[in-house]
Every structure is written in structure tokens, then in C-alpha cells.
C-alpha positions as CSV (number, residue, x, y, z in Angstrom):
1,M,10.4,24.9,23.6
2,N,13.5,22.8,24.9
3,V,12.6,19.7,22.9
4,K,15.4,17.7,25.1
5,N,13.6,18.3,28.3
6,T,10.0,17.9,26.7
7,A,11.5,14.4,25.9
8,I,12.6,13.6,29.0
9,E,9.6,14.4,30.7
10,K,7.5,12.1,28.1
11,Q,9.8,9.6,28.9
12,E,8.9,10.1,32.8
13,E,5.7,10.1,32.1
14,A,5.6,6.8,30.2
15,S,8.0,5.3,32.9
16,N,5.3,6.5,35.8
17,F,2.4,5.2,33.7
18,L,3.8,1.7,33.2
19,K,5.1,1.5,37.1
20,D,1.4,2.8,38.2
21,N,-0.2,-0.3,36.1
22,H,2.1,-2.9,37.0
23,L,3.8,-3.4,33.5
24,N,7.3,-4.8,33.8
25,L,8.7,-3.1,30.7
26,T,12.0,-1.3,30.2
27,I,12.1,2.5,29.0
28,S,15.1,3.7,26.9
29,K,15.6,7.3,26.7
30,D,15.3,7.2,23.0
31,S,11.8,5.9,23.0
32,D,10.2,8.8,24.3
33,I,7.8,10.1,21.4
34,R,7.1,6.8,20.0
35,L,6.2,5.2,23.4
36,M,4.0,8.4,24.6
37,S,1.9,8.1,21.0
38,M,1.4,4.7,22.1
39,Y,0.0,5.4,25.8
40,K,-1.7,8.7,25.1
41,K,-5.2,9.2,26.5
42,I,-8.0,9.0,23.7
43,N,-11.2,10.7,23.5
44,V,-14.2,8.6,23.8
45,A,-18.0,8.6,23.5
46,V,-20.6,6.0,24.6
47,I,-23.9,6.2,22.7
48,G,-26.5,4.0,24.7
49,A,-24.9,4.7,27.9
50,T,-27.8,3.8,30.3
51,G,-28.6,0.1,29.2
52,Y,-27.1,-2.8,31.2
53,T,-24.1,-3.2,28.6
54,G,-23.7,0.9,28.5
55,L,-23.8,1.2,32.1
56,D,-21.2,-1.9,32.5
57,L,-19.1,-0.1,30.1
58,V,-19.2,3.3,31.4
59,Y,-17.8,1.7,34.7
60,I,-15.2,0.0,33.4
61,L,-14.0,3.2,30.9
62,S,-14.1,5.3,33.9
63,K,-11.4,3.3,35.7
64,H,-9.3,3.1,32.6
65,P,-6.2,5.1,32.9
66,K,-6.2,6.2,28.8
67,I,-9.5,7.4,28.6
68,N,-11.2,10.7,28.4
69,I,-15.1,10.2,28.1
70,K,-16.1,12.9,26.3
71,N,-20.2,12.1,25.5
72,L,-22.7,9.9,27.3
73,C,-25.8,9.7,25.2
74,A,-29.3,8.3,25.5
75,T,-32.6,9.0,24.5
76,K,-34.1,9.4,27.7
77,N,-33.1,10.9,31.4
78,L,-31.2,14.0,29.3
79,G,-29.4,15.7,31.9
80,K,-29.1,13.5,34.6
81,K,-25.4,12.1,36.1
82,I,-24.7,8.6,35.0
83,N,-24.2,7.4,38.8
84,F,-28.1,7.9,39.3
85,F,-28.2,4.7,36.9
86,D,-25.1,3.1,38.5
87,K,-23.8,3.8,41.8
88,R,-20.4,2.0,41.2
89,I,-19.8,4.8,39.0
90,T,-17.9,7.3,41.5
91,K,-15.8,9.5,39.0
92,S,-17.4,12.8,37.6
93,L,-18.4,12.6,34.1
94,P,-20.0,14.4,31.7
95,K,-24.1,14.6,32.1
96,I,-26.2,12.7,29.9
97,T,-27.2,14.3,26.5
98,S,-28.9,13.2,23.1
99,V,-26.3,12.1,20.4
100,N,-27.2,15.3,18.6
101,K,-24.8,17.4,21.2
102,V,-21.7,14.9,20.1
103,D,-19.0,16.9,18.3
104,W,-17.5,14.2,16.5
105,N,-14.4,16.1,15.4
106,I,-12.8,15.7,18.9
107,L,-13.3,12.0,19.3
108,D,-10.8,9.2,18.5
109,L,-13.4,6.5,19.4
110,V,-17.3,5.9,19.7
111,F,-18.8,2.9,21.5
112,L,-22.4,2.2,20.3
113,S,-24.3,0.2,22.7
114,L,-27.8,0.5,20.8
115,P,-30.6,-1.8,20.2
116,N,-30.0,-3.7,16.8
117,G,-30.7,-1.6,13.7
118,E,-29.6,1.7,15.0
119,A,-25.9,1.3,15.2
120,H,-25.4,1.0,11.7
121,K,-27.5,4.4,10.5
122,L,-25.2,6.4,13.2
123,I,-22.3,5.2,11.8
124,K,-23.0,5.8,8.1
125,K,-24.1,9.2,9.1
126,N,-20.4,10.1,10.6
127,F,-18.1,7.7,9.2
128,Y,-16.6,10.3,6.3
129,K,-17.0,13.1,9.0
130,N,-13.7,12.3,10.9
131,K,-11.4,9.7,8.8
132,N,-9.6,9.0,12.2
133,L,-12.8,8.5,14.1
134,K,-13.3,4.6,14.8
135,F,-16.1,2.5,15.8
136,I,-16.9,-0.2,18.5
137,D,-20.3,-1.8,17.9
138,L,-22.1,-3.7,20.5
139,S,-25.0,-4.8,18.4
140,A,-25.7,-7.3,15.5
141,D,-25.2,-4.7,12.9
142,F,-21.9,-5.5,11.6
143,R,-21.9,-8.9,13.0
144,I,-23.6,-10.6,10.1
145,L,-21.3,-10.3,6.7
146,D,-24.1,-11.2,4.6
147,I,-27.0,-8.6,4.5
148,K,-29.6,-11.2,3.4
149,T,-28.6,-13.1,6.5
150,Y,-29.0,-10.1,8.7
151,K,-32.2,-9.2,7.2
152,K,-33.7,-12.6,7.6
153,N,-32.7,-13.1,11.2
154,Y,-33.1,-9.4,12.5
155,N,-36.0,-8.3,10.3
156,I,-34.0,-4.9,9.6
157,N,-32.8,-3.6,6.2
158,H,-29.2,-2.8,6.6
159,K,-28.3,1.0,6.0
160,A,-24.5,1.0,5.6
161,K,-24.0,-2.3,3.5
162,E,-20.9,-0.4,1.9
163,L,-19.2,0.1,5.1
164,I,-19.2,-3.5,6.2
165,K,-15.9,-4.0,4.1
166,H,-14.6,-1.2,6.9
167,S,-15.8,-3.7,9.6
168,L,-14.2,-6.8,11.6
169,Y,-16.0,-9.1,13.3
170,S,-13.7,-9.0,16.5
171,L,-13.4,-11.7,19.1
172,P,-10.0,-10.8,20.1
173,E,-8.6,-14.5,21.2
174,F,-8.6,-15.0,17.3
175,S,-8.7,-11.4,15.6
176,K,-6.0,-9.4,17.4
177,N,-3.6,-9.6,14.5
178,E,-6.6,-8.0,12.1
179,I,-7.7,-5.3,14.2
180,K,-5.4,-2.4,13.3
181,N,-6.8,-2.5,9.7
182,F,-10.3,-1.6,10.5
183,R,-12.3,1.3,11.8
184,I,-15.4,-0.4,12.6
185,L,-15.1,-3.6,15.2
186,S,-18.1,-5.5,15.6
187,N,-18.2,-6.9,19.0
188,P,-19.4,-10.5,19.3
189,G,-22.6,-11.8,20.7
190,C,-22.6,-13.2,24.3
191,Y,-23.5,-16.9,23.7
192,P,-21.0,-17.2,20.4
193,T,-18.1,-15.7,22.6
194,S,-18.6,-18.6,25.1
195,I,-19.0,-21.2,22.4
196,Q,-16.6,-20.1,19.9
197,I,-13.4,-19.9,22.5
198,P,-13.7,-23.6,23.1
199,L,-14.8,-24.7,20.0
200,I,-12.7,-23.5,17.6
201,P,-9.3,-24.5,18.6
202,L,-10.6,-28.2,18.8
203,I,-12.3,-28.3,15.6
204,K,-9.1,-27.0,13.9
205,K,-7.2,-29.4,15.4
206,K,-9.9,-32.1,13.8
207,S,-9.9,-33.9,17.5
208,I,-14.0,-33.8,17.8
209,N,-17.0,-35.0,15.4
210,T,-18.2,-32.0,13.8
211,R,-21.5,-33.5,12.7
212,N,-23.6,-33.7,15.9
213,I,-22.7,-30.9,18.5
214,I,-25.1,-30.0,20.9
215,I,-24.7,-26.6,22.6
216,D,-26.6,-25.9,25.9
217,S,-26.5,-22.4,27.0
218,K,-28.1,-20.5,30.2
219,S,-27.7,-16.7,30.7
220,G,-28.8,-14.4,33.5
221,Y,-31.9,-12.3,32.2
222,S,-29.6,-9.0,31.7
223,G,-28.6,-10.8,28.5
224,A,-32.2,-10.0,27.2
225,G,-32.0,-6.1,28.3
226,K,-34.2,-4.1,30.2
227,N,-37.4,-4.7,28.3
228,L,-37.4,-8.3,29.5
229,E,-41.1,-8.4,30.4
230,K,-41.9,-7.1,26.9
231,K,-39.9,-9.8,24.9
232,F,-40.7,-12.8,27.5
233,V,-44.5,-13.0,28.5
234,H,-44.0,-16.1,31.0
235,K,-45.4,-16.5,34.9
236,N,-42.8,-16.2,37.4
237,L,-39.9,-15.2,34.8
238,Y,-37.6,-13.8,37.9
239,S,-38.0,-17.2,39.7
240,S,-37.3,-19.8,36.6
241,V,-35.6,-21.2,34.1
242,F,-37.1,-20.8,30.7
243,A,-36.0,-22.0,27.4
244,Y,-36.5,-20.3,24.2
245,N,-36.0,-20.1,20.5
246,P,-33.8,-23.6,19.8
247,M,-35.0,-23.3,16.3
248,N,-33.6,-19.7,15.0
249,H,-32.1,-18.0,17.6
250,R,-30.3,-14.9,16.4
251,H,-26.9,-16.0,17.5
252,I,-27.2,-19.3,15.2
253,C,-26.2,-17.6,12.0
254,E,-23.1,-15.8,13.8
255,I,-22.1,-18.9,15.1
256,D,-22.3,-20.7,11.7
257,Q,-20.5,-17.7,10.2
258,Q,-17.7,-17.5,12.4
259,L,-16.9,-21.4,12.7
260,F,-16.8,-21.7,9.2
261,K,-14.2,-18.6,9.1
262,Y,-11.7,-20.0,11.3
263,T,-12.4,-23.9,10.3
264,K,-13.4,-23.6,6.8
265,R,-15.9,-26.6,7.7
266,K,-19.5,-26.6,7.8
267,I,-20.2,-27.6,11.7
268,I,-23.5,-29.3,12.2
269,F,-24.7,-28.0,15.8
270,S,-27.9,-27.5,17.6
271,F,-28.4,-24.4,20.1
272,N,-30.5,-24.5,23.0
273,P,-30.4,-21.2,25.0
274,H,-32.4,-20.7,28.3
275,L,-32.7,-17.6,30.4
276,L,-31.8,-18.0,34.3
277,P,-33.2,-16.3,37.1
278,T,-30.1,-14.4,38.0
279,F,-28.9,-11.3,36.9
280,R,-25.6,-11.9,34.9
281,G,-23.5,-14.9,33.7
282,I,-23.4,-17.5,31.2
283,L,-22.9,-21.2,31.5
284,T,-22.7,-23.1,28.4
285,A,-22.2,-27.0,28.1
286,I,-20.9,-28.0,24.7
287,Y,-21.4,-31.9,24.2
288,V,-19.0,-33.6,21.9
289,Q,-17.5,-36.8,20.6
290,T,-14.2,-36.9,20.1
291,V,-12.6,-38.5,17.0
292,K,-10.9,-41.6,17.4
293,G,-7.7,-41.5,19.5
294,K,-8.5,-38.4,21.5
295,S,-9.5,-38.5,25.1
296,G,-10.5,-35.7,27.3
297,N,-6.9,-34.9,28.3
298,S,-6.3,-34.6,24.6
299,L,-8.7,-32.0,24.2
300,R,-7.7,-30.3,27.2
301,K,-4.0,-30.1,26.1
302,I,-5.0,-28.6,22.5
303,L,-6.8,-25.9,24.4
304,T,-4.1,-25.3,27.2
305,K,-1.3,-24.9,24.4
306,F,-3.9,-22.4,22.1
307,Y,-4.5,-20.2,24.9
308,K,-1.0,-20.5,27.0
309,N,-0.4,-16.9,26.3
310,S,-4.1,-15.5,27.0
311,K,-5.0,-12.6,29.2
312,F,-8.5,-13.9,29.8
313,V,-8.9,-17.4,29.0
314,K,-8.3,-19.9,31.9
315,I,-8.4,-23.8,31.2
316,L,-9.0,-25.9,34.3
317,K,-8.2,-29.2,35.3
318,L,-10.1,-32.6,33.8
319,N,-13.4,-33.0,35.3
320,A,-13.2,-29.7,37.4
321,T,-16.4,-28.3,38.6
322,L,-17.4,-25.0,37.1
323,G,-19.9,-22.3,37.7
324,S,-20.4,-19.0,36.6
325,G,-19.8,-17.2,39.7
326,N,-16.2,-17.9,39.0
327,V,-16.3,-15.1,36.5
328,L,-18.9,-12.4,37.5
329,N,-17.5,-8.8,36.9
330,T,-14.7,-10.1,35.2
331,N,-13.2,-10.5,31.6
332,N,-12.4,-14.2,32.1
333,C,-13.6,-17.3,30.3
334,E,-13.0,-20.4,32.2
335,I,-13.5,-23.8,30.5
336,S,-13.8,-27.3,31.8
337,I,-13.8,-30.5,30.1
338,C,-15.7,-33.5,31.9
339,E,-15.8,-37.0,30.9
340,T,-18.9,-38.8,30.8
341,R,-20.2,-42.5,31.4
342,V,-20.0,-42.9,27.3
343,K,-16.8,-43.6,25.9
344,N,-15.5,-41.1,23.7
345,N,-18.4,-38.5,24.8
346,Y,-17.2,-35.4,26.7
347,I,-18.9,-32.0,27.8
348,I,-17.2,-28.7,27.2
349,F,-18.4,-26.2,30.0
350,S,-17.7,-22.4,29.5
351,T,-18.2,-19.7,31.5
352,I,-18.3,-16.0,31.0
353,D,-20.0,-12.7,32.3
354,N,-22.8,-11.8,29.5
355,L,-22.1,-8.2,30.3
356,V,-18.3,-8.2,30.6
357,K,-16.6,-10.6,28.4
358,G,-19.8,-11.2,26.5
359,A,-20.1,-7.5,26.1
360,S,-18.4,-4.5,27.6
361,G,-15.5,-6.1,28.9
362,Q,-14.7,-7.5,25.5
363,A,-15.2,-3.9,23.8
364,V,-12.5,-2.6,26.4
365,Q,-10.3,-5.7,25.1
366,N,-11.0,-4.7,21.5
367,M,-10.2,-1.2,22.2
368,N,-6.7,-1.8,24.2
369,L,-5.4,-3.8,21.0
370,L,-6.8,-1.3,18.5
371,Y,-4.9,1.4,20.5
372,K,-1.6,-0.8,21.3
373,F,-2.5,-0.8,25.0
374,P,-1.6,-3.4,27.0
375,E,-4.7,-6.0,26.3
376,N,-5.7,-6.3,29.9
377,L,-5.3,-2.5,31.2
378,G,-8.5,-1.5,32.7
379,L,-9.7,-5.2,32.9
380,K,-9.8,-7.6,35.6
């Protein structure tokens, strides 16, 4: 083998990859092997491919230039093609199989889009079989660090508590520098994503009162999964707004945990979730009171500075109107700070697509950072 020619070929392949993906980087002749290892394709499996989140994940991965999808797994509809469930997926992909058909040794990464309580068992079973294998879990199984809190909120005994130390709750806007140290990435919940992105920088800067924050979130019904009717026995569910679980919603402990991690302060808040008669999208309204000397413009400047290099977080002008339609089918989070008629009282509006930035898109964002791909590769 002519090593010199091989190196040139790798350099040209890398240059073409960057050009095709509109990345403004310069390739030197000496960077061939290192650069190509950065941009090599990885083999992935999606376990739980036919749910709302799983289908969005497969759709995004099918268009990602650095992914080989090796397995699509589910418990039903074995042997069917994935585009039977989602016509947006036009790429030829493996047919749906059971998880028992997976060859774990050829995989680099496994996405788990499973009901709570299933992922930790599957990860435990396969964690030590392939020391290079990594996992991105979209359920709550590795979000909550305290297993007693997990048990209390999900009524599930954690089957892999010894692996929690190998996991990272990864909201990329705050965790990107830690990701490389972990084999298990826990993808945040949709509501907590829309809440933490605007709140954490403001709390860290001590710009708002943290004793009585009111959080009002409204989500499209896809956030409740495909078994919606079993979870919510309610008349006219698809043509009404439905409030639920303001006292003990499962995401409250997750929000508590992460706000404390990044601010080192106990934050007092109430959380009021609602389901909307629309398929996707979250609009969160956070009611806050500023500390003395802080204005709406002050809050906006803090967020603008914090997210100045963000690929996905957009801070709108003061008092800008905001709706979830702005971000549907994207990995973006848009934020608007609005004045009220009460002095020092403000409403922070935050909107995301619950299936993308709130789930599958964020999982791909985490993957990109884990493998040192451009953070926004394959996302919009």
C-alpha cells in the first residue's frame, strides 16, 4: 500500500466532506489521519424506532452524512420497513427487528428511545460486552442521580445503579465540555429543556428572585406518547387544553436537580404543565421578578451574552411575540423576555419542538459533540 497516496486520498475525502456540508475550515496536508478519524462514519442502532420520538430520530439520522444505521428495533411490526410509519424517511434502511438480532460488537453507538424502566436493563446487559460502545438514552432512566428519587417519581427500581457514575445528564448548552468523559449520555426531558435554557444563566447571574418562580408549560400531545388515550381519560382530548400534575409531575425532580447543579442554590418554583390539541411543540412561560437594579433589557443582555456562540438558542428582541410555530421541526430554542404591567415582573417565553430539541434532535446534537462532529451537523 502506498501510504502517501492513501493519506492524500483521505485528505481529499475530508476536504470534500467539509465542502459538501458548508464548513469553512482549512485542511492542511499534514492533518489527514487525525482529521479523517474525526469525520469517520459511525455505526448506530435505534432501539424503540417506531414511537413518535424514535421516528423523528430515525428521520434525522437517515439524513446525517456520518451515520450508518445498522439496526432499527421494536417489539411489534417486525419485518416492516420504517417508512411504513413515517413517509418522510426515503432512504433505504434495515427492516425492523427485535433487539435480540443486534450485533453489539459492530456498533459504535446505541440510541434508546424506550419507555421508562427499559433502557437501564438493556444498557446493563450490554455495557461490558463492548468497551467502546456508547449509549444515548432518551428515557428518564439515567436523568435522576438519586435512585430513591427515581423510584419515588417513576415507581421503578433502578436495575443499573452501578452505571450511573458512567452516565451524564447532557443538556449540550451546559454539558458539552463533559461529554467526552462518559459512555452513557442521558438526554433531558422536553419540558426541562425549555425551562433550563433560559433560567440557568439568569439564576447564575443572580438577576432574578429565586423564591417564587412560576413556570407554565404547554405541549403538543405527542409529548405524552402514542398511548395518549390510556394515560388521559378525558373528553374531547384532541380539541381542548388539558392541565395535569401541577403537584408531582415527573419532570419536577429533574428540574430541581439540574438547577441546583448549575447554580448551587435551592430554587423555589411551581410547575404547571398542559397538553394542547396540536401534535408537536412546547411553549413555556416563566414568571419572574428581577432583583433590584435589573430590567428586562438586563435579562436579555445576560442571555444574549451567554448564548452568543450557540448554534441553536436564539434570543429575540425585548417584548417580541413568540410561538412554537417558529421552531417546529428544528433543533432551535427561541426565547423572548416580555415586560408586564407590574414593575420588576417579567415573563420569559421559551419555545422548542418537543420531539426535536426536546428529544431526538438534542440526542443527535449530543452525538455530534460526543464524536467531535460539527455540533449542528445533520440538524436545522
